[in-house]
C-alpha positions, 0 to 999 in steps of 0.5 A: 773498313766499316764492315770489319768494324761492325762485325768485330773482325780481329784482323782489323789492323791487317786490313787497314794495312791492306787498304793502304796498299790498294790506296797507292794504286787505285785511290781516285779510280772510278769503279769501272776502270778497276779491270782485270788488267789494272789488277794484273798490273797491280799484281806485277808491281807488288811482285817486282817490289819483293812482296810474297804471293800470300801477301799480294793475295790478302790485298787482292782479297780485300779488293774483292770484298770491297766490290762484293759489299758494293754489290750487296748495297741497295741500290747497287754501287757497282753493276759488275764485279771484276775477275781478280786473279789470285796468285798460287800460294806454295808457303804452307808450313810443315813444321811439327814437334816430335815428343822428344823435341817438345821436351827439348824446347820446354826444358830451357824455357822460364818456369812461367812459359813451361805449362803454357806450352804444355797445354798448346802442345796437347790441345792444339789451341792458338797463341792468342788463345792460351795466354789469356786463359783464367782460372774460372775456365779451368775445372780441376774436378772434371779435368776440363778447359773451356774457351767462351765464345769471343775468346776463340778466333772463330768466335765459338766456345770450345772444351777440352779434357785434360789428359794425364800429362796435362792434368799433372801439369795444371796440378803443379800451376794450380799449387803455385797460383798467385792470389788475386791474379786471375790468369792461369799463366802469368809473369809475376802476376801480370798477363803474358803478352809476348814471349818471342825472345824466350821462345826463340832462345829455347829453340836455339838451346834445343837445336831447333831454330826456326820452330813456331809456336804454331807448330804445336797446333799442327802437332796436336792435329796429327797426334789426335789423328794418329791415336785414332781420335775421330777427325770431327772430335779432333777438329772440335778440340783444336778449333778448326772450323773447315776440314780443308785447313784441318787437312793441312795440319794433319801431315806426314812426318818422317816417322810416319814414313818409317812406320809406313816402310816397316808395316809394308816389310811386315806385310811382305814377309807374311806372303807365301814364297817370301823366302824364295824370292829374296837372294839372301834367304835363297842362299841361306835355304840352299846351305840349309837344305844340303845340310840337313835334307840331302842324302847322296845326290839330289836335285834342286828344283827351282820354283815353277813361277820362275821362267821356263829356262830357269825352271828347266835348270837342275843343280846337282849337289854331292855331300862330298863336294 
């Protein structure tokens, strides 16, 4: 816990919860008795209590960190670090907003939240980063928005340029700016802290119950990559520090799959012989050839790519038939 406090970790409260869980099973144990088998027993116990794999993994990660800190001490407080097996996690969310869905949720939101969600939709900034934005971080002339170190999850500064839609939205917010209030987004001059109730109500009205504010983050990452923005630049804007986490946001949507099918069809149709291998076009071509090209009795020879038996077949037609 001292390590969390010294490094000013934002997840201190969660770490305290993890420690309480661990205490209930390991408090009073000698370190040498916390073996892999003991850890597996702890995991089994938590699973029987109904805890999710991801939650249990957070507990085990805290236990791993304890051993690592003890091992790094001089002199070392532990001689060995036990193997701590982690559970498989399959709770990766794939939610994102198409543009019409974004507008459908934005419309029923209170006025003071509409511009806030617009910024999140275009930049992919986190829920904890957007509400605290102040006017001294916004440069309307240069069309930039800045987050200073300490205001982001990874404590790194971040800049974003406003596109046309976001710039127009910010102009509207600026025109209604409340004197004496430093916050860009506020509720009657007070900073916005929680808006889950308004958010859930808007999602229900839009027929999108269950959507998360964090889905904007995935959406922004996907939209940037689809529009041709280099991955490194997109990660800088959204604030993703590792490529693996960013890739989990850059997911494929149903629209992407439809577009892939459309492009595949265009490619196939551009190939030589496409009209010969589709039954529908083959039937149509027979009729056209009979009407426009056949005079008297002609032979229709099948393509040489067909089997020997079929290639040897000759179909006779007569304009009188």
